[in-house]
C-alpha positions as CSV (number, residue, x, y, z in Angstrom):
1,M,148.0,23.7,-23.6
2,V,148.8,20.0,-24.0
3,E,147.0,20.1,-27.4
4,K,149.5,22.7,-28.6
5,K,152.5,20.4,-27.7
6,D,150.7,17.4,-29.3
7,E,150.2,19.4,-32.5
8,L,153.9,20.3,-32.6
9,T,154.9,16.6,-32.0
10,D,152.5,15.5,-34.7
11,A,154.1,18.0,-37.1
12,G,157.5,16.5,-36.3
13,L,158.6,19.7,-34.4
14,E,159.9,20.1,-30.9
15,L,159.7,23.2,-28.7
16,S,163.4,23.7,-29.1
17,D,162.9,24.0,-32.9
18,L,160.7,27.0,-32.4
19,H,162.8,29.1,-30.1
20,P,166.6,29.2,-30.2
21,D,167.2,29.8,-26.4
22,H,165.5,26.6,-25.3
23,E,168.6,25.5,-23.5
24,K,167.9,28.3,-20.9
25,H,164.3,27.1,-20.3
26,L,163.4,25.1,-17.2
27,C,161.8,22.3,-19.2
28,H,165.1,21.6,-21.0
29,I,167.2,22.0,-17.8
30,T,164.8,19.6,-16.0
31,S,165.1,17.0,-18.8
32,L,168.9,17.1,-18.1
33,R,168.2,16.4,-14.4
34,N,170.1,19.4,-13.3
35,M,167.9,20.0,-10.3
36,K,170.3,22.3,-8.5
37,T,170.0,24.8,-11.4
38,V,166.2,24.2,-11.6
39,G,165.9,25.1,-7.9
40,A,168.0,28.2,-8.2
41,L,166.0,29.5,-11.3
42,S,162.7,28.7,-9.6
43,K,163.4,30.5,-6.3
44,D,161.2,33.5,-5.8
45,A,159.2,32.8,-9.0
46,Q,157.6,35.7,-10.8
47,Y,156.5,33.9,-14.0
48,L,154.6,30.7,-14.9
49,C,155.0,28.8,-18.1
50,V,151.6,28.4,-19.8
51,V,152.9,25.3,-21.7
52,C,154.3,23.1,-18.8
53,G,153.3,24.9,-15.6
54,R,156.8,25.4,-14.3
55,A,157.6,28.6,-12.4
56,A,160.7,30.8,-12.7
57,R,162.1,34.0,-11.3
58,R,162.8,35.3,-14.9
59,A,160.7,35.0,-18.0
60,V,163.7,34.1,-20.1
61,N,163.8,30.7,-18.4
62,L,160.3,29.6,-19.6
63,C,159.0,28.8,-23.1
64,E,155.7,30.7,-22.8
65,P,155.9,32.9,-19.6
66,A,153.0,34.7,-18.0
67,K,153.5,37.1,-15.0
68,L,152.2,35.7,-11.8
């Protein structure tokens, strides 16, 4: 999956350019260092992001969620 992100960066795009709700995603929230929120959204995780490997309770909080 790293290749996919590298391709986006090479094209001058960021993940946030591709999906408008990126501010709800754990990768964005982690980049803001809001770890209390990250912990709350990750508790009892049901989904895994295939891009970054983060886990979340709800799919809406991940860029590319896959059910665990």
